C-alpha positions as a Markdown table, in Angstrom:
| # | Residue | x | y | z |
|---|---|---|---|---|
| 1 | Met | 17.1 | -3.9 | 8.7 |
| 2 | Ile | 15.4 | -4.5 | 5.2 |
| 3 | Arg | 18.7 | -3.9 | 3.4 |
| 4 | Thr | 20.4 | -6.6 | 5.4 |
| 5 | Ile | 17.7 | -9.1 | 4.6 |
| 6 | Ile | 17.8 | -8.1 | 0.9 |
| 7 | Phe | 21.6 | -8.8 | 0.9 |
| 8 | Met | 21.1 | -12.2 | 2.5 |
| 9 | Thr | 18.3 | -13.2 | 0.1 |
| 10 | Leu | 20.0 | -12.0 | -3.1 |
| 11 | Met | 22.6 | -14.6 | -2.7 |
| 12 | Pro | 21.7 | -17.7 | -4.9 |
| 13 | Ile | 20.7 | -20.7 | -3.0 |
| 14 | Ser | 23.3 | -22.8 | -4.5 |
| 15 | Val | 26.0 | -20.3 | -3.2 |
| 16 | Leu | 24.5 | -20.7 | 0.3 |
| 17 | Ile | 24.7 | -24.5 | -0.1 |
| 18 | Ala | 28.3 | -24.4 | -1.2 |
| 19 | Ser | 29.3 | -21.9 | 1.6 |
| 20 | Cys | 27.5 | -23.9 | 4.3 |
| 21 | Lys | 29.1 | -27.4 | 4.1 |
| 22 | Pro | 29.7 | -28.9 | 7.5 |
| 23 | Ile | 33.0 | -27.0 | 8.2 |
| 24 | Pro | 33.9 | -25.4 | 11.5 |
| 25 | Gly | 32.5 | -21.9 | 11.9 |
| 26 | Cys | 29.9 | -22.1 | 9.2 |
| 27 | Gln | 26.3 | -21.6 | 10.0 |
| 28 | Pro | 23.9 | -24.5 | 8.7 |
| 29 | Leu | 21.5 | -23.6 | 5.9 |
| 30 | Asp | 18.5 | -24.3 | 7.9 |
| 31 | Gln | 19.5 | -21.8 | 10.6 |
| 32 | Thr | 20.1 | -19.1 | 8.0 |
| 33 | Thr | 16.7 | -19.7 | 6.6 |
| 34 | Arg | 15.1 | -19.4 | 10.1 |
| 35 | Glu | 17.0 | -16.2 | 10.9 |
| 36 | Thr | 16.0 | -14.6 | 7.6 |
| 37 | Leu | 12.3 | -15.5 | 8.0 |
| 38 | Thr | 12.4 | -14.1 | 11.5 |
| 39 | Leu | 13.9 | -10.8 | 10.2 |
| 40 | Val | 11.2 | -10.6 | 7.5 |
| 41 | Lys | 8.5 | -11.2 | 10.1 |
| 42 | Met | 9.8 | -8.3 | 12.2 |
| 43 | Glu | 9.9 | -6.0 | 9.1 |
| 44 | Ile | 6.4 | -6.9 | 8.2 |
| 45 | Leu | 5.1 | -6.2 | 11.8 |
| 46 | Asp | 6.7 | -2.8 | 11.6 |
| 47 | Val | 5.1 | -2.0 | 8.3 |
| 48 | Ile | 1.6 | -3.1 | 9.8 |
| 49 | Lys | 2.1 | -0.7 | 12.5 |
| 50 | Leu | 3.1 | 2.0 | 10.0 |
| 51 | Thr | 0.0 | 1.2 | 7.9 |
| 52 | Asn | -2.3 | 1.9 | 10.9 |
| 53 | Glu | -0.5 | 5.2 | 11.6 |
| 54 | Lys | -1.0 | 6.3 | 8.0 |
| 55 | Glu | -4.7 | 5.5 | 8.1 |
| 56 | Lys | -5.2 | 7.6 | 11.3 |
| 57 | Lys | -3.6 | 10.5 | 9.4 |
| 58 | Ser | -5.9 | 9.9 | 6.3 |
| 59 | Glu | -2.9 | 9.1 | 4.2 |
| 60 | Val | -4.0 | 5.6 | 3.6 |
| 61 | Asp | -7.7 | 4.8 | 2.8 |
| 62 | Ala | -9.0 | 2.5 | 5.6 |
| 63 | Gln | -10.3 | -0.2 | 3.3 |
| 64 | Val | -7.0 | -0.1 | 1.4 |
| 65 | Gly | -5.1 | -0.4 | 4.7 |
| 66 | Asn | -7.3 | -3.3 | 5.7 |
| 67 | Asp | -6.4 | -5.1 | 2.6 |
| 68 | Ile | -2.7 | -4.5 | 3.2 |
| 69 | Ile | -2.8 | -5.5 | 6.8 |
| 70 | Asp | -4.8 | -8.7 | 5.9 |
| 71 | Ser | -2.3 | -9.7 | 3.4 |
| 72 | Leu | 0.7 | -9.0 | 5.5 |
| 73 | Thr | -0.9 | -10.8 | 8.5 |
| 74 | Ala | -1.4 | -13.9 | 6.3 |
| 75 | Thr | 2.3 | -13.8 | 5.4 |
| 76 | Val | 3.3 | -13.6 | 9.2 |
| 77 | Lys | 1.2 | -16.7 | 9.8 |
| 78 | Gln | 2.8 | -18.5 | 6.9 |
| 79 | Ile | 6.2 | -17.6 | 8.4 |
| 80 | Asp | 5.2 | -18.8 | 11.7 |
| 81 | Ser | 4.1 | -22.2 | 10.3 |
| 82 | Leu | 7.5 | -22.5 | 8.3 |
| 83 | Ile | 9.9 | -22.0 | 11.2 |
| 84 | Pro | 9.0 | -25.2 | 13.2 |
| 85 | Val | 9.3 | -27.2 | 9.7 |
| 86 | Ser | 12.9 | -25.6 | 9.5 |
| 87 | Ile | 13.7 | -26.6 | 13.0 |
| 88 | His | 12.5 | -30.2 | 12.3 |
| 89 | Leu | 14.6 | -30.3 | 9.1 |
| 90 | Gly | 17.6 | -29.1 | 10.9 |
| 91 | Lys | 17.4 | -32.0 | 13.2 |
| 92 | Gln | 16.2 | -34.9 | 10.9 |
| 93 | Gly | 16.1 | -33.7 | 7.3 |
| 94 | Thr | 18.3 | -34.8 | 4.5 |
| 95 | Lys | 20.4 | -32.3 | 2.6 |
| 96 | Tyr | 18.0 | -32.4 | -0.3 |
| 97 | Glu | 14.9 | -31.7 | 2.0 |
| 98 | Ile | 16.8 | -28.8 | 3.5 |
| 99 | Leu | 17.7 | -27.4 | 0.1 |
| 100 | Asn | 14.2 | -27.8 | -1.4 |
| 101 | Phe | 12.7 | -26.2 | 1.6 |
| 102 | Ala | 15.3 | -23.2 | 1.4 |
| 103 | Glu | 14.5 | -22.7 | -2.2 |
| 104 | Gln | 10.7 | -22.6 | -1.6 |
| 105 | Thr | 11.1 | -20.3 | 1.4 |
| 106 | Asn | 13.3 | -18.0 | -0.6 |
| 107 | Val | 10.3 | -17.3 | -3.0 |
| 108 | Leu | 8.2 | -16.2 | -0.1 |
| 109 | Ile | 11.1 | -14.1 | 1.3 |
| 110 | Gln | 11.7 | -12.4 | -2.0 |
| 111 | Asn | 8.1 | -11.6 | -2.7 |
| 112 | Ser | 7.6 | -10.2 | 0.8 |
| 113 | Leu | 10.7 | -7.9 | 0.5 |
| 114 | Ile | 9.5 | -6.6 | -2.9 |
| 115 | Asn | 6.1 | -5.6 | -1.3 |
| 116 | Leu | 7.7 | -4.2 | 1.7 |
| 117 | Leu | 10.1 | -2.0 | -0.1 |
| 118 | Ser | 7.3 | -0.5 | -2.2 |
| 119 | Leu | 5.2 | 0.1 | 0.9 |
| 120 | Arg | 8.1 | 1.8 | 2.8 |
| 121 | His | 8.6 | 4.0 | -0.4 |
| 122 | Leu | 5.0 | 4.9 | -0.6 |
| 123 | Tyr | 4.8 | 5.8 | 3.1 |
| 124 | Asp | 7.8 | 8.2 | 2.6 |
| 125 | Ile | 5.8 | 10.3 | 0.1 |
| 126 | Ser | 3.2 | 12.9 | 0.7 |
| 127 | Thr | -0.1 | 11.2 | -0.6 |
| 128 | Tyr | -2.7 | 13.6 | 0.7 |
| 129 | Ser | -3.8 | 16.9 | -1.1 |
| 130 | Gln | -6.6 | 19.3 | -0.5 |
| 131 | Phe | -8.3 | 21.8 | -3.0 |
| 132 | Glu | -10.8 | 24.5 | -2.3 |
| 133 | Thr | -13.8 | 23.7 | -4.5 |
| 134 | Ala | -14.4 | 27.5 | -5.3 |
| 135 | Thr | -11.1 | 27.4 | -7.3 |
| 136 | Phe | -12.7 | 25.0 | -9.8 |
| 137 | Phe | -16.5 | 24.8 | -9.4 |
| 138 | Pro | -19.2 | 27.5 | -9.8 |
| 139 | Ala | -21.6 | 27.6 | -7.0 |
| 140 | Asp | -24.1 | 24.7 | -6.9 |
| 141 | Ser | -22.2 | 22.9 | -9.8 |
| 142 | Gly | -20.5 | 19.6 | -10.0 |
| 143 | Ser | -18.8 | 20.4 | -13.2 |
| 144 | Ile | -15.5 | 22.4 | -13.9 |
| 145 | Pro | -16.1 | 24.9 | -16.6 |
| 146 | Ala | -14.1 | 25.0 | -19.7 |
| 147 | Gly | -12.4 | 28.3 | -18.6 |
| 148 | Lys | -11.2 | 26.6 | -15.4 |
| 149 | Ile | -10.0 | 23.1 | -16.8 |
| 150 | Asn | -6.4 | 24.2 | -17.7 |
| 151 | Glu | -6.0 | 25.7 | -14.1 |
| 152 | Ala | -7.4 | 22.4 | -12.6 |
| 153 | Lys | -5.1 | 20.3 | -14.6 |
| 154 | Glu | -2.1 | 22.4 | -13.5 |
| 155 | Ala | -3.2 | 21.8 | -9.9 |
| 156 | Met | -3.1 | 18.1 | -10.5 |
| 157 | Glu | 0.3 | 17.9 | -12.3 |
| 158 | Pro | 2.5 | 17.8 | -9.2 |
| 159 | Ile | 0.5 | 14.9 | -7.8 |
| 160 | Ala | 0.6 | 13.0 | -11.1 |
| 161 | Arg | 4.3 | 13.6 | -11.4 |
| 162 | Arg | 4.9 | 12.1 | -8.0 |
| 163 | Ile | 2.8 | 9.0 | -8.9 |
| 164 | Ile | 4.6 | 8.5 | -12.2 |
| 165 | Leu | 8.1 | 8.9 | -10.5 |
| 166 | Phe | 7.1 | 6.2 | -7.9 |
| 167 | Leu | 6.1 | 3.8 | -10.8 |
| 168 | Asn | 9.3 | 4.4 | -12.4 |
| 169 | Asp | 11.2 | 3.5 | -9.3 |
| 170 | His | 9.4 | 0.1 | -9.3 |
| 171 | Pro | 9.2 | -0.8 | -13.0 |
| 172 | His | 9.0 | -4.5 | -12.6 |
| 173 | Glu | 6.0 | -4.6 | -10.2 |
| 174 | Lys | 2.2 | -4.7 | -10.8 |
| 175 | Phe | 0.2 | -2.1 | -8.9 |
| 176 | Gln | -3.3 | -1.0 | -7.9 |
| 177 | Thr | -3.5 | 2.8 | -7.9 |
| 178 | Val | -6.3 | 3.8 | -5.6 |
| 179 | Ile | -7.2 | 7.5 | -5.7 |
| 180 | Ala | -9.7 | 8.1 | -2.7 |
| 181 | Tyr | -11.6 | 11.3 | -2.6 |
| 182 | Ser | -13.6 | 13.1 | 0.1 |
| 183 | Ala | -15.3 | 16.5 | 0.3 |
| 184 | Thr | -16.3 | 18.9 | 3.1 |
| 185 | Ser | -18.9 | 21.7 | 2.8 |
| 186 | Ala | -19.3 | 24.8 | 4.9 |
| 187 | Asp | -22.7 | 25.4 | 3.2 |
| 188 | Lys | -25.3 | 23.5 | 5.1 |
| 189 | Glu | -27.6 | 23.6 | 2.0 |
| 190 | Met | -25.0 | 21.8 | -0.1 |
| 191 | Asn | -26.1 | 18.2 | -0.2 |
| 192 | Asp | -23.8 | 15.1 | 0.1 |
| 193 | Thr | -24.4 | 14.2 | -3.5 |
| 194 | Leu | -22.9 | 17.4 | -4.9 |
| 195 | Cys | -19.9 | 17.1 | -2.4 |
| 196 | Lys | -19.3 | 13.5 | -3.7 |
| 197 | Leu | -19.7 | 14.5 | -7.3 |
| 198 | Arg | -17.1 | 17.2 | -6.9 |
| 199 | Gly | -14.7 | 14.8 | -5.3 |
| 200 | Leu | -15.2 | 12.3 | -8.0 |
| 201 | Val | -14.6 | 14.9 | -10.7 |
| 202 | Val | -11.3 | 16.0 | -9.2 |
| 203 | Ala | -10.2 | 12.4 | -8.6 |
| 204 | Asn | -11.0 | 11.6 | -12.3 |
| 205 | Leu | -9.1 | 14.7 | -13.5 |
| 206 | Leu | -6.0 | 13.5 | -11.6 |
| 207 | Leu | -6.5 | 10.0 | -13.1 |
| 208 | Asp | -6.7 | 11.5 | -16.6 |
| 209 | Gln | -3.5 | 13.4 | -15.9 |
| 210 | Ile | -1.7 | 10.2 | -15.1 |
| 211 | Lys | -3.1 | 8.4 | -18.1 |
| 212 | Ser | -2.2 | 11.1 | -20.5 |
| 213 | Asn | 1.4 | 10.5 | -19.4 |
| 214 | Glu | 1.5 | 6.9 | -19.8 |
| 215 | Ala | 4.5 | 7.2 | -22.1 |
| 216 | Phe | 6.6 | 7.8 | -19.0 |
| 217 | Ile | 5.4 | 4.8 | -17.2 |
| 218 | Pro | 7.6 | 1.7 | -17.8 |
| 219 | Arg | 4.7 | -0.8 | -18.0 |
| 220 | Pro | 1.3 | 1.0 | -18.1 |
| 221 | Glu | -0.5 | -2.2 | -18.7 |
| 222 | Trp | 0.6 | -3.5 | -15.4 |
| 223 | Ile | -1.0 | -0.5 | -13.5 |
| 224 | His | -4.7 | -0.7 | -12.6 |
| 225 | Tyr | -6.7 | 2.1 | -11.2 |
| 226 | Asn | -9.7 | 2.7 | -8.8 |
| 227 | Thr | -11.3 | 5.9 | -7.8 |
| 228 | Lys | -13.4 | 5.6 | -4.6 |
| 229 | Trp | -15.0 | 7.5 | -1.8 |
| 230 | Met | -12.5 | 7.9 | 1.0 |
| 231 | Ile | -13.3 | 5.6 | 3.9 |
| 232 | Lys | -11.7 | 7.0 | 7.1 |
| 233 | Trp | -10.2 | 5.1 | 9.9 |
| 234 | Lys | -12.9 | 6.4 | 12.4 |
| 235 | Glu | -15.7 | 5.3 | 9.9 |
| 236 | Leu | -14.9 | 1.6 | 10.0 |
| 237 | Pro | -17.3 | -0.5 | 11.9 |
| 238 | Pro | -16.1 | -2.2 | 15.2 |
| 239 | Pro | -14.4 | -5.7 | 15.2 |
| 240 | Thr | -16.6 | -8.6 | 14.2 |
| 241 | Ser | -16.9 | -11.7 | 16.2 |
| 242 | Gly | -17.3 | -15.4 | 15.2 |
| 243 | Lys | -16.4 | -16.3 | 11.6 |
| 244 | Gly | -16.7 | -12.9 | 10.1 |
| 245 | Lys | -13.6 | -11.2 | 8.8 |
| 246 | Gln | -11.8 | -9.3 | 11.5 |
| 247 | Lys | -11.2 | -5.6 | 11.3 |
| 248 | His | -8.0 | -4.0 | 12.5 |
| 249 | His | -9.4 | -0.8 | 14.0 |
| 250 | Lys | -11.7 | 0.5 | 16.7 |
| 251 | Pro | -14.1 | 3.1 | 16.1 |
| 252 | Glu | -12.8 | 5.0 | 19.2 |
| 253 | Pro | -10.7 | 7.0 | 19.9 |
| 254 | Thr | -11.4 | 9.3 | 16.8 |
| 255 | Pro | -8.2 | 10.6 | 15.4 |
| 256 | Ala | -7.6 | 14.3 | 14.9 |
| 257 | Pro | -8.9 | 15.2 | 11.5 |
| 258 | Lys | -6.7 | 17.0 | 8.9 |
| 259 | Pro | -6.7 | 20.6 | 9.4 |
| 260 | Glu | -9.7 | 22.0 | 7.3 |
| 261 | Ser | -11.1 | 25.6 | 7.5 |
| 262 | Lys | -14.8 | 25.6 | 8.7 |
| 263 | His | -15.4 | 28.5 | 6.3 |
| 264 | Arg | -14.4 | 26.7 | 3.0 |
| 265 | Asn | -15.7 | 23.9 | 0.8 |
| 266 | Met | -12.9 | 21.4 | 0.2 |
| 267 | Val | -12.1 | 18.4 | -1.8 |
| 268 | Ser | -9.4 | 16.0 | -0.5 |
| 269 | Leu | -7.5 | 13.4 | -2.4 |
| 270 | Thr | -5.6 | 10.4 | -0.9 |
| 271 | Trp | -3.6 | 8.2 | -3.5 |
| 272 | Asn | -2.1 | 4.8 | -2.6 |
| 273 | Ile | -0.2 | 2.6 | -4.9 |
| 274 | Val | -0.5 | -0.9 | -3.6 |
| 275 | Pro | 1.2 | -4.1 | -5.0 |
| 276 | Val | -1.5 | -6.2 | -6.6 |
| 277 | Ser | -0.8 | -9.1 | -4.4 |
| 278 | Leu | -1.8 | -7.0 | -1.4 |
| 279 | Tyr | -4.9 | -5.5 | -2.7 |
| 280 | Ala | -8.3 | -7.3 | -2.6 |
| 281 | Gly | -10.4 | -4.6 | -4.2 |
| 282 | Ser | -11.3 | -4.2 | -7.9 |
| 283 | Ser | -10.3 | -1.8 | -10.7 |
| 284 | Asn | -12.8 | 0.6 | -12.2 |
| 285 | Arg | -10.6 | 2.3 | -14.8 |
């Protein structure tokens, strides 16, 4: 569907006007605009559903997913408000009003399609990785020793490569790269602080691998980074009421966790590259 919408919106608006003079068999411009808006809305709703599914699989950080869904939902509401205007203009509007409306609407459509394409691409890539902490960290330590650094960097290279390839496929967009980390421990004596420290060290190692290869990123100044503790779908609070910001998730049912051995200490990474316009969080790197 999205390719059909792209083909329709790539046509210059002047061409649409020229091709839609009142001649038999030609569809009016206002009708074309409404149909395109409806198609974009359907695509957005499908991506919202897919975002929820990715969150449940821990392939999208829940807070990042909330930002994406909030932004896409706002676009759906904007489209819903534009369709009645288009209907009104089709009945009573002048040619200039119809043309002006179509030009303004086309900006919304184009921006939405760019965001949807990048999200679709992101969701087609494996963004979740796990590492056994014993591979990198000595017992009771939150630092990777010098003798293990090269091995740890090699483990990060395939992930950094996927991220850089993604950015090369979208060279004209500004992105927020969020690297979310979590850690599990089979050792009851290992405290949460050490688990989180190990997760942060691995996340920062990946980030350093990406930044050391910025020469291969088309516009590195357009890419912002954030490392954060992973917020999972089941950990979000229940929906708020009243004027508070609505959450998109229920705490139950709890989704099935990623397969993790009960006998190993693990660090997990989930990376999400989100168009800046869809991300409400801040950068820390």
